[in-house]
N, C-alpha and C positions, 0 to 999 in steps of 0.2 A: 731407589728410595722413594717411598710414597709420602708426600707431604699434604695429603688431602685434609682440609679443615673447613668446618662450617663456622664462619665468624659470627653469624647472627641467626638464632632460631626463628625469629620473626622480625620483619622490618617492612616499612612502607617504601623503602628505597628500591630502585631497580637492582636485581641480582645478576652478578656477572660470574661466569665460570672461566678461569684462566687455565689453559693447558699448555705447560711449557716444560720440556725435559730438563732444562737447566735451572737449578734452584736459584741461582743468582739472578738470572733474567726474570724468573717468575716473581722474585721478591721485588724487583724494580717495577714491574707492571702492577703488582698489588699495591705498592706504595703510591703509584700514580693514580690509581683508581679508587682506593678506599675512602678518601674524603667525600666522594660523591656517590659511591655505590656500595652495596653489600657484596663482598667478594668471597668466592670459594675458589680453591685452587688445587691443582694436582700436577705432579711431574710425570705421571703415568699416562701416556697417550692411549694405551689399550683400555684404560679405565674410563676414558672420557665419555664413551657412549653410555655406560652404566650410570655415571654420575648425572648425565643430562636427563636420562629417563627418570631417575629418582628425584632430582631436584627441580627439573623444569626451569632452568635459569632464563632470564630475559635476554641475555646475549652471551656469546661464547667468543673468547679470544684464543685462537689456536695457533701456536707457534709453528712456523713452516721452515724446516731446514731444506735448502734447495737440493741437497743430495739424498734426501730421505722422502719416501712416498707415503708413510703411514698417516700423516696428517690429511693427505688427500682422501684416503680411504675413510677416515673419520667423517670428514665433511660430506662425502658422497652418501654415506649411510644416514647421516643426520637429515640431509635434504630429501632423501628418498622415503623417509618414514613420515607419514602424515602427522604423527604425534609430536614430531620435532622440526618439521620442515619450515615452520613459521619463525623459528628462532634465528636471529641474525648471527651469522658466522663471519668473524673478521680474522683474517690471517695476519699474523705478525711475523714478517719475513726478515732474515738476517741480511739479505742484500736483494737489490732489484734484479729480477729475471723476467723478461717478457713472456717466455714460454710458460713459466710456473704461474704467473699471474693469469694468463689466458686459460690455462687448465683449471685453475681454481675457480674462476668466474664461470667456466663451463659446467663445473660440478655444483654450482649454486652458491659459492661464497659471495658475501655481500660487500666486502671491501678488503683492501690490503693496507697495512701500516708497515713502514720500514724502519728498522732500527738504525741508529738511535733516534727516538722521537721524544719530543718534549711532552711532559705530563699534560699540559694544557691541550695540545693537539690530540693526544690519545683520548682524553676525556670528551673533547668536543666531537670527535669522529664517532665514538661509541654512543654518546647521547643522541647524535643525529639519527643513527640507525635505530635506536630504541624508540625515539619519537615517531619515526616513519612506521615502524612495526606496530606501534600502538594505534596510529591512525588507520592502518590497514585492518587491524582487528576490529576497530570501531565500525569501519565501513562494512566489514563482513557481517558484523552483528546486526547493523542496520538493514543490510540487504536480506539477511535471514528473517528479520522481523517483517520486512516488506513482503517477502515471499510467503511467510506464514499467513499474513493478513490477506494477501491476494488469493491464496488457496482456500481461505475460509469464507471469502465473499460469496461464492455461489450458495453454500449452505446457509449463510446468514441471510441472503436474499430470499431463499425459499422459506425460511422461518418467518421473515417479515410478511411474505405473501400469505402464509397460513394464518398469521395474526390478523391480517386484514379481513379474513373471511369469518372471524368470530362474531362480527357485528351484523349490520343489516345487508351488506353486500354478499350475495351468493357466489359460489364458484362460477356458475354459468354467466352471471353478469360481468364478472371480471374478465373472463375469457372473451365474451362477446364484445365488450367495450374496447378491449385491447386490440382485437382484430379490426374493429372499426377504425381505431386510431391509425393502425398500420396501413390500412387501405387508403385512408385520406392522405397520409404522409406520402405515399408513393405517387398519388395523383398530384400532389403539391410539388413533386420534383425531388424529394429526399431520396438518397440512394438506398440500396437494399440493406446495407449494414446499419444505417441510421434508423430506417423504418423498423428493422428487427429489434434494435435497441429500444425503440419506443414501445414496441409490442410487449417487451418484458417490463420496462420501467413503469408503464402506465398501470400495471397491476397494483401498485402501491399508492395510487392517487388518493384514495380515501382512508389510508391506514390511520389517520388521525382520529377517526371516529371511535377508536378504542378508548379515547378519553372522554367520550360523550355518554351521559347516562342513557340506559336502554329505554326508559320511559319516555324520553324525548325523541330518540331515534325512531321508535316504533309507534309513536302516537298516531292514532287514526285521526284524520281531519287536520285542520289548520293549526299551525304553531302560534303561540303567543309571541309578542315582541321580545319578551325576556327569554323564552325558549330559543327563538331564532338567534339571539345574540350568543347563546351558549353553543349552538350549532356552528356559528361562524368562527369558533375557536379551532375547529378541527384542522384547517390547513397548517396553522403554526404548530399544532401538536404533532402532526404528521412529519413536518420538516425536522422537528426536534428528535423524533423517534429515529428517522433515517440518519440524521447527523450530517456533518461535513465529511465528505469522502472524495478522494481523488479519482476513484474509478469512474469511468464514463457512465456505467449503468446506475450506480447509486447517486451520482451527481445529477443525472437527468431525472431520476425518480424523486429526488428532493425538490427540484425545480417544479415538477408537475404537482407534487403534493401541496406545495406552498402556494402555487399560483393558478390552479385550474378553476378557481372561482373568481379570478379577476375578469373584467370585461373590457372589450375594445375601447369603449367610450370613457373608461375610468371610474365607472360606478360600481365596480365589483369589490371583493374583499380578499385578503385582509389589508392590503396596502394601497388600494385604489390605483394600481398601475394602469397605464393607458397605452393603447396601440402596441408598438413594437418594444415597449418597455417590458411587456409580458413575454417570457421565454416561449419560443415557437412550440416546443413540445406541449407546454401547458395550454397554448391556444388551440392546438389540435385536439387534446384530450377534453378541453372544455366543451367543444362541439360534440365529440363522440359520446361523452358522458350524458349530455342533455338528450341526444338522439335516443340513446338506450333507455334513459329514465322515462322519457315521454312515451315510448313504445312498449314499456314494460309495466307490469302491475306493481304498485308500491302501497304501503299501508295508508298513506294519506292522499292517494289520487287514483283515478281510473286510467285505463290504457287509452292513449290517443291513437287515432288512425294514422296511417302513413301520410295521408293527404294533409291532415291537420298539422302533423309534425313538420313536414317539409315547408308548409306555408309559414309556420312559426319561425323556422330557421331562416327562411328567406327574408322575412320581415325584420329579423334581428341582425342581419348583415350590416356591419358598420356601427352597431350599438353593442350588443352582447358579443358578437363574434367578429373575428378578423374576416374581412370580405374575401381575401384570397383563400382562406381556409373554407369558407362557404362555397366558393367556386369549385374547389377540389372535392368537397362533400358531394355536390351535385354530379360531378363527373364520376365519382366512385359509387353513386347511389345504387346502381344495379348490383354491384358486388356487395354492398352493405345489406341489401334486401336478401341476397342469397345467404350471407353470413347469419342473418337473423333467423332464417329458416333452418339452418344447420344447427345453430346453438340456441334453440328455443328453450323456454322455461319448462 
């Protein structure tokens, strides 16, 4: 006899499927569970799989007769199917049998309840496994989200880099300055992985200029005090564009964008950070950016000679620039000159 019945077409309660070949035992289980759960039930073990695939219950109570193996087959098929493997399966056994329990666990069963069991115990055990399953599902969803974000980061980073090129920075400036920063970082003692990360992250140092009007960015000659105050907004704009992100690349890029105009003596902007308060990547990029700016043609200035540039950097050691970074700059200078020749305008 088949006593399949849907008690509720829609409910916010957890749904339970009871599979018990004995109608009397099935009625007892249903009575124990219905105050807390939406219960569907059947006495037909062979139909259990079809009902599970159709109804996708939150948990299954599967009666196990020690002298019958059909319930084991049902459990095995449920746990081997990706569409149903996440559903907790709880065997309800008529007597304790270590061999049957071991076999059930091996096949993927989540728990065993032995008859007779008080309704409170049945409810508590079922609720425990449902809560655990829900936590696992949330964890899997969170991991899927993190994976999706992680997979999208390279593409997002490239789009940000393309955005940075729409304003006054040319492709070759970004490439040249980033290589300068990497070379200085290596002389400073950073390992290859950190220096390579800096090579990429420094490409976004001036992304905030997308928020600055073109007539100010491209103005020939000296800026007015008001115009310079507008220019000074670009580090914070850049940090907001990049946002807070746990990835090492974007985290470093944000530090650089926000702090590459800070100065060692505390006279920089936007936060007047001083000394080692300034993140090291930003201290390195600050010097690399100035070196490239002085030795390149810009709308508001003429190209400086290499001698003028290195004299200026030397004079600004301990004021504008971190003295250790300046020392690394001079150690890397032959490489920087070679890079300038390779990546010329």
